[in-house]
C-alpha positions in Angstrom: 117.7 224.5 58.4 116.7 221.0 58.7 117.9 219.8 55.3 120.2 216.8 55.4 123.5 217.4 53.8 125.9 214.9 52.4 128.3 215.8 54.9 125.7 214.6 57.5 125.6 211.2 56.1 127.9 208.5 57.0 128.5 205.7 54.2 128.4 202.4 55.9 128.9 198.7 54.5 128.2 196.0 56.7 128.0 192.3 56.4 124.6 190.9 56.1 124.3 189.4 59.6 125.5 192.8 61.2 123.3 194.7 58.7 120.3 192.6 60.1 121.3 193.1 63.7 121.5 197.0 63.1 118.1 197.1 61.4 116.4 194.7 64.2 117.1 197.7 66.6 115.6 200.3 64.5 112.0 201.7 65.2 111.4 202.8 61.6 113.1 202.1 58.1 112.7 204.4 55.3 113.8 203.0 52.6 113.3 202.3 48.6 111.5 199.2 47.3 114.6 196.9 48.0 116.1 193.8 49.7 116.5 195.8 52.8 112.6 196.8 52.5 111.7 192.9 52.6 114.5 192.2 55.5 112.8 195.1 57.8 109.5 193.6 57.2 110.8 190.2 58.2 112.5 191.7 61.3 108.9 193.4 62.4 110.5 196.8 61.8 108.0 199.2 60.7 108.9 200.3 57.0 108.0 203.8 54.9 108.6 201.9 51.4 109.1 204.7 48.6 107.9 203.1 45.4 108.5 204.0 41.6 108.5 201.4 38.7 107.4 198.5 40.9 103.6 197.7 42.0 103.5 197.8 45.8 100.5 195.8 45.9 103.1 192.9 44.5 106.4 194.0 45.9 105.4 196.1 48.7 106.0 195.5 52.6 104.4 192.1 54.0 102.4 192.7 57.1 100.5 195.5 59.1 101.9 198.8 60.0 104.0 199.8 57.1 103.4 202.7 54.6 104.1 203.2 50.9 104.9 206.3 49.3 104.3 206.4 45.7 102.8 208.5 42.8 99.7 206.9 41.8 99.0 208.7 38.3 101.6 206.7 36.5 99.6 204.3 34.3 102.6 202.6 33.2 103.7 200.9 36.2 105.0 198.3 36.7 107.7 198.6 34.2 110.3 196.6 35.9 113.0 199.6 35.3 112.4 199.4 31.5 111.0 202.9 31.8 109.2 204.6 28.3 110.2 208.1 29.2 114.0 209.6 29.6 113.9 209.0 33.3 111.8 207.5 35.9 109.5 210.3 36.7 107.2 207.9 38.8 110.1 207.8 41.0 111.8 211.1 40.4 108.8 213.2 41.4 108.1 211.6 44.7 108.4 214.5 47.1 110.6 214.9 50.3 107.2 216.0 52.0 105.5 212.9 51.2 108.4 210.8 52.4 108.2 213.0 55.7 104.7 212.6 56.0 104.6 209.1 55.8 107.6 208.9 58.4 105.7 211.2 60.8 102.5 209.1 60.5 104.0 206.0 61.6 106.0 207.6 64.3 102.9 208.7 65.8 101.5 205.2 65.3 104.5 203.7 67.2 104.4 206.5 69.9 100.7 206.1 70.4 101.1 202.3 70.7 103.9 202.9 73.4 101.8 205.4 75.2 99.0 203.0 76.0 101.2 200.4 76.8 101.3 198.1 73.8 104.4 195.7 74.0 106.9 196.8 71.1 106.1 193.8 68.6 102.5 194.5 69.3 102.7 198.0 67.7 102.4 197.2 64.2 98.8 196.3 63.6 97.4 199.0 61.6 97.0 198.2 58.0 99.5 199.2 55.4 98.9 203.0 54.1 99.5 204.4 51.1 100.6 208.2 50.9 100.3 209.9 47.6 102.9 212.5 47.1 100.1 214.2 44.8 97.7 214.5 47.1 99.7 214.4 50.4 96.8 212.4 52.0 96.3 208.7 52.9 94.6 206.6 50.6 
């Protein structure tokens, strides 16, 4: 099967400069709303950002060509990790399929830009797209 098993993951810890050097070589970075997401956007690396308790319009990746995956039906956002529920359903209910769909769309955009001969730095000029894991469609 194509499911990633823990044995296929390699734990990695790098000093910040080395992490940034590795990240700069990425064609796409999939991550949660975090510092590395903002570093990737600063390095002009396309991001698929997964959001739960924070508001992507406030804390989302800056610039164009990024994708946000979020469960939009949670009225309580942003809660800043002070969840009123017994667990953060806004994050836990984001589906693998919605993240996969956003990553596939981002890769199609990157490959499409490369196919028409755009320079790699010019490939990221599409607006930020939000993928809802409820509807599995771009908003």
